[in-house]
Every structure is written in C-alpha cells, then in structure tokens.
N, C-alpha and C positions, 0 to 999 in steps of 0.2 A: 504494499500499500503506500501511496505518495504521503508526504507530510500533510498535504492539503486534506486528503482523504481520512488521515488518522485524526486531524482536528475536528473534521465533520462528524466522526464517529464519537469522539469525546464530547462534542456538543450536544449530540442526540443522547448519549448516556447520562449526561449531567441532569437531565430531567428526572432520571430515575435515581438521582443521588450517587452516581458512580462515575468513575473515569478508568481510562486504560493506562496501564503503567508497564514498566519492565523491571523484572528482578532477576539479578545476576543467578545463574544456575538453573532458573525455572523458565525465564522468558516472559512473555506477555501475561498480565494478569488483570484482574478486576479489582479496584480499590474503591472502597466507599468515600463519599465526601460528605456524608451525613450519617447520623446515628439511625440504626435499625433496631427494632424490638423483635422478640420471638414472635413468629407468625407473620411478620411484615413481607410482602412481596418485594423482593430485591430487583428482579427482572423476569420478563416473560418474553417469549419469542415463539412465532409460527416457524415450522421448519423450511429451510431452503429446499430441501427435497426429503421425501418420506415414503414410505412403502410398508403395507402389512406383510407380516411373516405368514408363511404357509402353515406353520405349526398353530397359530392363533385361530385358524379357521377363516371363514370368509368375513371380511370387514369393509366397512366403507374406506375407499381410498382417501377421503377428506378428513373425516372426523374419526374414523376407526370404530364407529358404531356397528354393532353386529345384527341389528334388527332391521326389518323392512328394506332387505337388500334387493337390488336389481342390477343385473349385469350388463355391461355395454353390449348391445346387440351386434355391434360392428367388428370389434376385435376379440370379444369374448374374454377379456382379462380383468379390468377393474370392476369393483361393485360400488354402488352408491346407495345411500339410505334414504335420500330424498332429492327432490329437483333442486333444491338450494345447493346442496354439496356438489351435485352434477354441474350446475351452472357456474360455481365458483372455481370449478376445475377444468372447465371446458376449454379455455384458450391453451392449457398445457396439454390436455388429454387429446384434443383435436390433432396435435402433431404426432403425439405418441401413438394414438390410434392408427394413424396412417402408417406409421413405421411398423407397428405390430401386425397389421393385417398382410404385410408383404411376406412375413416369416412363414416358412413351410412347417408343417406339423412336426417334422423330426427337429427342426431348429428351435420350435417353441419350448421344448423340453428342457433346453438349456437357459431359459429365461428365468433365472432364480431372482429372488427379491434383491440381492446384491447388484445384478446386472440392471435390473429394471430401475433401481433407485439411481444408478449413475446415468442411465438414459435420461431419467427425469430431471437430473441435475444439469445435464448439458441443454435439455430442451428449455428449461427455465432460463438459463443464461441466454440462449438465443433470444427468447422473448423479451428479456431485458434489454439485450444489446439492440434490438429493433424497436424498441420503446413501446411493445405491445402491452407489457405490463410494467408497473412503476418501478423505479430504482430508488432506494432510500439508503441512509447512511448506515442504517443497520440491516438492511436487506439487499446485498449485492453480491456479485461473484467475486470482487476484490477480497471480501472477507474470507472466501473459500480459498482463494490463492494465498492468503496470508496464514493459513493453518499449518502447523507443523506436520511433516510426513515421516520422519526418520527413515527415509528410504536408504541412507547409508548404513543402517544398522540392521537392515533385513537380509535374511540369508538368501542364497541364490535359488533355492527351491520356491520359496515365496514370491520372489521377483518373477520367476517364470510363470507362476499362476497368475499373478497380476497381469502380465503380458497377454496371457491367453484370454483372461476376462475383458482386457482392454480391446481385443480383436473381436469379441463378441458384441460389445458395445458398438464398435465401428460398423459390424455387420448389420446390427439393428438400424443405426442411424442412416448408414449410407451417404455420409458427408465427404466428399473428396479432400476437403482441407483439414479433416480431423487430425489431431495430434495423438498417436497412439501412446507415445511415451508420456504425455501429459495425463491421459486417462489413467494408465497405471500408477502414476504418481497420486493420482486422486483417490485411487482405491486405497492406497497406503493411508492417505489422509482419513479415510472413512474408517479405517481399522482402528485408528487411535483418536479419532474425534467424534464420530457418530454415536448417538445415544439410543438405548433400548428404550422404546416407548412403552410404558406400562399403564395398566388401568389403576383404579383407586387401590385395589387390593395387591398391587404391584406384580400382577400377572403379565407377562411380556405380550405385546401386541403387534409390534413392529419396530422399524428403525427410523430415525430421523437424524438429519444434519442440521444443527443449530449453530451457525458460525460465532455468534456473540457468546452464547453459553458456553461454548466450547473453549473461550478464552479462560473461563474459570478453572483454576487449577485444583489439584487433588489434595486431601489430607485424609488419614485415617481417623482423625478427630475433627471433623468438619464443623464449620459454624453455620452452615446452611444445608438445604436438602433440595433435591431436584425432584418434582413430581410432574405428572402429566394431567392435564384436562382436556381429553380427546387426543389430538395430536400437539396442542399448545404446551410447549415446555414452561413450567413455572418454578422459580427458584426462591424459596422462602428463608428467612433466618430462623434458626432453632435456638439461638441464644442471643443475647444483647451484643450487638456489633457496633463498635464506636467508629466514629469518623476517622478515616485514614487507615482501616484495617482491610486486609486482603479477604476477598469472598473466596470461601473454600467449600467444595463438595467432595463427596467421596464417588470415586470412579468404580469401585468394587464393593463386594460383599466384606464388610469389615469385621466380621465375626470370625476370628482365626488368629493364630499366632503371628508374630512379627515376620518370621520366616515365611509362613504361607502367603501372608499379605503382600510381602515384598516379591515372593516368586510369581504371583498373579499379576502385578503391576509390570514387572519385568517382561513377561511373556506377551501381555496385551498391549502396553503402553510404552515399552522400551525405556523405563526410567526407574531409577531408585528413589523411594520416598525417604524424606528427611524430617517428617512431622513429628511432634512431640511423643507420639507413640513409637515411632520407628527408631529413633535415635537411642531408645532403650534397648536396642537388640544387643544381646550378650550380657546384659546386667542381670543380676540375681533375680530382680523383680520381674524381668521379662522370661527368664528361664523357668521361673516358677509357674507363671501364667500359661506358658507353652505346654508344660507337663501336665497342668490341670486340664486344659483344653483339649489336648491331642495326645496325651500320655496315658499312663496306666494307673490302675488302683493298687492300694495296698492289699496284701494278702489278709490282714485283719479287717474283717467286716466293720468293726466298730471304729476303725481309724480313718480318718479324713485326709491323711497326708498324701502328699505327691511323690512321685518316684523319679529318681535320676539314675542314669547309668553308673554302675559301680566301677572302680579303678581297674579292676581285673577283667571287665567286661564279661563277667559271668551272669549278669542280670540287671536288675534295677533295685536300688535301695530306697525305702521309704524315708524322707526327710523328717518325718515326725516321729516314727517309732523305731526306726532303725532296721526293720525286717527286710531281707533279701528276697526279691521274686525271681526265680529262675528264668533265664532267657529262652531255654528250650520251651518250657511250659507257656510262655507268652506267645511264642511263635506258633505252637499248636493250636492255641485258642484263636489266635488271629487268623489263622488259615480257615478253621471251622467257621468263623464269622463271615470271611470273604465268600466261601462256597455257599453258605446259606443265603447271604445278600444277593448273589447271583441268581439263585432259584426264586427268592422273593421278588426280585426286580422283574424277572421274566413272567411271573405269574401276574404282577401288577400290570405289566404292559399288555398282557392278553386279556385283561379286563377280568381276570378271575379273583375278585376281591376277597372271597372266603379263603381261598388257598393262600393268597398274598398275606392276608392278616395273620393266619396261622404260622406262615413263614417268618414274617416280621417279628412276630411274638418270640420265636426261637432265637432270632437275631438279638432281640432285647435281652434275653436271658443270658445270652453268651456274653454280650457287651457289659452287661452289669458285673459279670465276673472279671472281665478284662479292664474296663475303663473306669476312670474318676467318675464321680456322680455329675460333675459339671461338663463332661466330655461332649464335644460338638457332634461326634459320630452318634452317640447315644441320643443326643437331642434331634438329630436328623431322622434316625429311626423312628422315634416318637412322633415326629412330624408326619412320617409316612403313615403311622398307625392312626393318627388322627385324621388324616385325609381319607384313609380307607374306612374307618368308622363311620365317617359321614357319609360315605357312599353306601354303606350298609344300614344307614340309619340307626346305628347303634349309638345314641345320643350320650348315654352313660359312660360308654367306652371313649367317646370323643372327647367329653369333657375331662375325664380322667388324664388322658394324654395331653390335652391342651394345659392342663394345670402343672403337669410334670415338665413341660418346656418353659413355663415362665420363669422360674428361678435362674435358668441359664441364659435366657433372653435379657434379664435384668443384669446379668453379669457381663454379657458381651456387648450390649448396646447401651448407648447414653439414654437419658430419660426421654428427651424428645426425638426418638428414632420411630420412624413409621412402622417398622417390623414390630417393635415392641407394643406400639398402640393397636396394631391390627391383631396381635395376638390376644390382648385384653378384650378386644371387640368380639373376636371368636368366642372367647371365654364367657363373656356376658351375654351373648345370644344363646349359647347353650345352656347356662344356668337359668336364664329366663324361660327358655323352652320346658325345662325340666322342673319349674315351679320354685327354683331357689331365688326368690325375688330379692332379697337382701344382698346376697352375694353377686347377682346380676347387676344391681344398682352400683355396687364398689367397682366391678370390672368395667362397666360401661363408663363410669365416672373417669376411671383411669384412662380409658380410650379416648374419651373426650379431650381430656387434659393434654394428651399428646397429638391427636390427629387434627385438632383445631389449629394447631401451630404448623404442622407439617402439610395439611391439606387445604387449610382455610376454612373459615366458618360459613362461606357462602355457596360452597360446592353442594351438588345434590348428594353426594356421598356422606359428608358431614351433617348435613340437614337430616338425613335419614337416620343417623346415629343419634342427633339430638333428640329426635322425635321418639326413637326407642327407649332413650334414657327418661324422657318425661313420662312415657306410658309405664315403664317399670316403676318410677317414683309414686306415679298415681296409684299403681296397683299395690305398691309397698304401703302407702298411706291407708288405702281402703282395708288392707288386711289387719292393720293395727286397731281399727274401730272395734270397740268392745262388742257391739251388737253382731259382729260377723264372727265371733268366737275365737279370735286369733289372741286374745290376751288372757 
C-alpha cells in the first residue's frame, strides 16, 4: 500500500477508535486510540471474499443461512435464502455464473471451496477495478496485497500444490492476462489470513477473507474475540482495553499446553508466539500445567498430583506423593485407548450412536486410569459422550457429561471466553429440561455473563438466551410460592 492509501485506512479506522501501526517482529497491527469496555464492538467487516464449506451442508452464499434455500438454476453452484441475498450478490455471481457454466462435469469436481473462494476474490477485484462496485479505504484489493504470505517459509510440496490450485483458478476464469504466480501467492495469503466463519455455537460454516480484521495479531491470552453474525466478522473486547493498546485475538484453540499451541501456530501461521502465556515455556509453572492437561495421573486414586518423567527414564514420578508409574504400563494403557478411540470414532462416523456411546464410555474408563482429572483428552471424550447423549435424547447422561467438562473449561479458558459461555448455556438448557430450575438459573446466568460480552446483547442468539433465563427465573419464582407446595 502507498503512504496515501495507508493514511486513508487510518482515517477510516479512526472512526472506530483504531489506527494501524507496526511493531518490530510482529509487523502491522491494530492499536486503540480510545478506551474499550468488555462487550464493545472494536471493529466489524464484511468479507472481501467468502464461501460456505461442503461440510456445513447447503448454505446461502451471502449470509450463510441454511433455510429456504434455492440453487442458482444456471450454474447449479450457489444457494441463496432470499431474493435480497441473491440481488446483493448478483453483480459478483453474474461473472462467476458465466465462468462456472463453461466447466465440464469432470472439471466441476475439482471446484473446491478454496478454488471457488479464490475465483470470487479475483472477480471482486475485477468489479472494483471497473468501478462496478464501490472501493473504500477498508474494502479494496490493496488491503489483500498488503497481507503477509510467508511464501518463503513454505516447503516445496506446498508450493507445488498452490501452483496446481492456481492453474485451476486460471482454468475457471480464462483470463489471458492472469498471473499464475500471483494466484499461488494469494493461496498462501489465504492459508494464514482467512478466517473460519462460525455460527453462534462456534460450528464452522465457511471461510472468509477479512483484510482489515487480518491485521489483528494473535495472542494465546487475547483481549478481544472474533465472532460472526452471518458472514459479518465482529471483533469485541473481552476485557477493558485502554487507549494505546494493541488489539489481540486468538488464531487457534487455546486449550492446550504451550508446546501444543506453539506447534499449531507454527504449522498453520508460520510464526512463534511470544505472548505472556508462551514466554513461560520451560518454566516450572508451564511444565506443571502441561503435565496436568496432557500428561498422566498418579497411581494413587486419592492423589491429585501431576507426573514428570523420572531421571532414569523408567517412568513418571508423581510430584506430590513421589510414586513412580512404570513407562511400559503407561504405553500399554495408552495403546488400548488409541485402539478403542479408533473404533468409537468409526461408530460415530457411521451414525451408530448406541455403539459409539458404549465405545466412548470404555475410552473414558481407560483414560480415567491413565490421565489427570483435568486432562484435555478426557475432556474431549466427555464432549463426544455429551453430543452422543444428546443425539440419543439421554438428557440425564448429557447433563452429567456436560457438568464434568465445565471444571476443565474453567481451567483452560478465561472467564469471558465463548466456549465457556456456550458450555454453561448447554448445561442450563439441560437442567431446565430436567426440571432443575434453580441450577438452570445459575448456569444460564453464567452463560449470559459471558456471551453478552462475546456475542453482544442485540444478536438473536443472545436474545434467545436472555428469554430462556427470564422464563427460568419466572418458573423458579412460581415454584417458590407457598400455594404451589414447593416450600
């Protein structure tokens, strides 16, 4: 970007109380020029290009809604939920539709969401360059050009893949002047700048490129959260942010040891995090937390200590009671867990929920022998059992597993994290369903306290949550009336 374009961007962002700056070792970043309170919207942006993923089922290309869908009759690719969404996308899809109709049936099978998203990115650039659609300081291709690509850090195999994908894009567009190398470079940009678009329950729906939001850097201890309202990206503060502070979100699942988080960031985003959590790598506090979350439990059922490898490499020693757990025994149980997990996963994938439930319960029993009570593996097994119980309409079982996960969520997530709020919400709904009104009120209140900050108070999702809480409170008050026999 030119200096003039950078100044235009700063001017546009200043309306939101933000500016663009540069930090050594990190590059560009967003800095606040005013104070933000928890729940405040820091910035929102529509995608420069977006596309639903196949795994999310059929979705509206514009708003990602899944109801009242009608497919484009000409090219048979996109769906739209309304004439409003179709009309708003028409200038872009008119070009896309023409390109897609030319593809043979054999070639259409290669039109993955990633390929289609890149096609749409170039079509949008074309429309803006021809002044068919408006260009603004926060919505233009120059912002895409300014994104980092880490192309020099990518291995040869990945570069070849990007080149092949670029050729497919060229095949779709059939523009003589198109730059294959630039397309490949843009695929590299998508890999480390695009965001997974999720619904209010954080279920993935698609992928979008938000060039201004992508300026925001990562922290494993972020002061903001990125959520989506349809395809609109919304960044909200989750803690008080004072003027002059860098806005930070998390790029990855932060429930994990420092080593696990660093590995995920290096593989996907090609950088090493130096946030306040990550700089503790190797310190005793970090080693202890890693051993609790991803290590093994003590032999003594009454001991809550964590284990570290002994000096002779014979096993792992409890740091609380000193008991040694033999390495061969750990390997044996871990192997059993892996075999049973594979069987359970296969049953779940085939939709055999009864069999999957039985298998995952066996996994849980084995993990209880192997893992610490705050183990992430054990937590994820119980998350699976929660989902399976919901499918089987075993509400008591679902509530039991939901309650088991919450202490781990409380440990690995900060108070205003959407994952924690959503788990409280699930717990509250199950408690209310099972007639545990008082417990439901407590859980739903916890959910409201978190999700009103992360999701905003005016979204349909949070409005529904608030309605549920009001109804639960009314029911609780009714039950307390003496004439109803509850006292």
